[in-house]
C-alpha positions in Angstrom: -16.4 -25.1 34.2 -19.9 -25.2 32.8 -22.7 -23.6 34.8 -24.4 -27.0 35.2 -21.2 -28.4 36.7 -21.0 -25.5 39.0 -24.4 -26.0 40.3 -23.5 -29.6 41.1 -20.4 -28.5 42.9 -22.4 -25.9 44.9 -24.8 -28.7 46.0 -22.0 -30.9 47.0 -20.1 -28.2 48.9 -23.2 -26.9 50.8 -24.1 -30.4 51.9 -20.5 -31.0 53.1 -20.6 -27.6 55.0 -24.0 -28.3 56.5 -22.8 -31.8 57.7 -19.7 -30.3 59.2 -21.7 -27.6 61.0 -24.3 -30.1 62.3 -21.4 -32.2 63.7 -19.6 -29.2 65.2 -22.5 -27.3 66.7 -25.1 -30.1 67.2 -28.1 -28.7 68.9 -26.7 -25.2 68.8 -27.2 -24.9 65.0 -30.5 -23.3 64.2 -30.3 -23.0 60.4 -27.9 -22.9 57.4 -29.4 -20.6 54.7 -28.3 -20.3 51.1 -29.1 -16.8 49.9 -28.1 -14.3 47.2 -27.8 -15.1 43.4 -27.3 -18.8 44.0 -30.6 -19.0 45.9 -32.4 -16.9 43.3 -31.1 -19.1 40.5 -29.2 -16.2 39.0 -25.6 -17.3 39.7 -23.0 -17.1 37.0 -19.8 -19.2 36.7 -17.8 -16.6 38.9 -20.5 -15.9 41.5 -19.8 -16.5 45.1 -22.0 -18.7 47.2 -23.7 -16.8 50.0 -24.4 -18.8 53.1 -25.9 -17.7 56.4 -25.1 -19.7 59.5 -27.6 -19.2 62.3 -26.8 -20.4 65.9 -29.4 -20.6 68.6 -27.5 -18.7 71.4 -25.2 -15.7 71.5 -21.6 -16.2 70.4 -18.4 -14.5 69.7 -18.3 -14.0 65.9 -14.4 -14.1 65.8 -14.2 -17.3 67.8 -16.6 -19.0 65.6 -14.8 -17.8 62.4 -11.6 -19.4 63.7 -13.5 -22.7 64.2 -14.9 -23.0 60.7 -12.6 -20.9 58.5 -10.1 -23.7 57.8 -12.9 -26.1 56.7 -14.5 -23.5 54.5 -11.1 -22.6 53.0 -10.5 -26.3 52.2 -14.0 -26.5 50.5 -13.2 -23.4 48.4 -9.9 -24.9 47.2 -11.2 -28.4 46.7 -14.1 -27.3 44.6 -12.9 -24.0 43.1 -15.8 -22.1 44.5 -15.9 -19.0 46.7 -18.1 -19.6 49.8 -19.1 -16.4 51.6 -20.3 -17.4 55.1 -21.7 -15.1 57.8 
């Protein structure tokens, strides 16, 4: 995979993830933030994609991970990327 192809895949996966989160959380979703090497434009072929998910109200972290982990795993497998979401 070329770096340019990887960037395209990152764009596709982050859009799919954001759309999923908007549908799942609706008004509770505050922000979805890309950070780390990808956001700085320093990502390599094997870099992970760091994403911060911000909800408006307090929540149980483990319950929310259960809700989204399957979708995130599918994205990772489908696009051969490692998404690191917190």
